[in-house]
C-alpha positions as CSV (number, residue, x, y, z in Angstrom):
1,M,65.5,98.7,113.6
2,T,65.3,97.7,117.3
3,K,67.5,98.8,119.9
4,T,69.0,95.2,120.2
5,A,69.7,95.0,116.7
6,A,71.4,98.3,116.5
7,A,73.5,97.4,119.6
8,L,74.4,94.0,117.8
9,I,75.4,95.9,114.6
10,L,77.3,98.2,116.6
11,A,79.2,95.2,118.4
12,L,79.9,93.4,115.0
13,S,81.4,96.7,113.5
14,L,83.9,97.1,116.3
15,A,84.8,93.5,116.5
16,L,85.5,93.6,112.6
17,G,87.2,96.8,113.1
18,A,89.6,95.2,115.7
19,C,90.2,92.3,113.9
20,S,91.2,94.5,111.0
21,D,94.0,96.2,113.3
22,K,95.1,92.7,114.5
23,G,95.6,91.6,110.9
24,A,97.3,94.8,110.1
25,Q,99.7,94.4,113.2
26,Q,100.4,90.8,112.1
27,L,101.2,91.9,108.7
28,F,103.5,94.7,110.0
29,E,105.5,92.4,112.3
30,T,106.0,89.7,109.3
31,A,107.3,92.9,107.1
32,Q,109.6,93.8,110.1
33,F,110.6,90.0,110.3
34,E,111.4,89.9,106.4
35,E,113.4,93.0,106.4
36,K,115.7,91.5,109.1
37,Q,115.9,88.5,107.1
38,H,117.0,90.7,103.9
39,N,113.8,89.7,102.0
40,L,113.2,93.6,101.1
41,D,111.0,92.8,98.2
42,H,108.6,90.9,100.4
43,A,108.7,93.2,102.9
44,K,107.7,95.9,100.6
45,K,105.0,94.0,99.6
46,L,103.7,93.4,103.0
47,Y,104.1,97.1,104.0
48,E,102.2,97.9,100.6
49,E,99.3,95.6,101.7
50,I,99.0,97.2,105.1
51,V,98.8,100.8,103.5
52,T,96.0,99.7,100.9
53,K,94.1,96.9,102.8
54,H,94.4,98.6,106.2
55,P,94.8,102.3,105.8
56,Q,92.9,103.3,109.0
57,S,94.8,100.9,111.1
58,E,97.4,102.2,113.7
59,V,100.3,100.7,112.0
60,A,99.6,102.2,108.4
61,A,101.5,105.2,109.0
62,K,104.2,103.1,110.4
63,A,104.2,101.0,107.1
64,K,104.2,104.0,104.8
65,E,107.4,105.2,106.8
66,R,109.2,101.9,106.3
67,L,108.2,102.1,102.4
68,E,109.8,105.2,102.0
69,A,112.9,104.3,104.2
70,L,113.2,101.1,101.8
71,K,112.8,103.1,98.7
72,A,115.3,105.8,99.8
73,A,117.9,103.0,100.4
74,K,118.0,101.7,96.8
């Protein structure tokens, strides 16, 4: 593998990782909005999606916290 190809693969990996975090962040913001609108079932589904599809994202831990809080509030 040439240095150029390796650099290209690295750049693409970093870009895709950033997209993943961006997608997780958007899901988190939507989940927060749903919570504020008292659509708790939908908010839970969005938080669960973050945890399962974006476990390494920055907001995954926050999503887990919100899930626990919503389950405890039942």
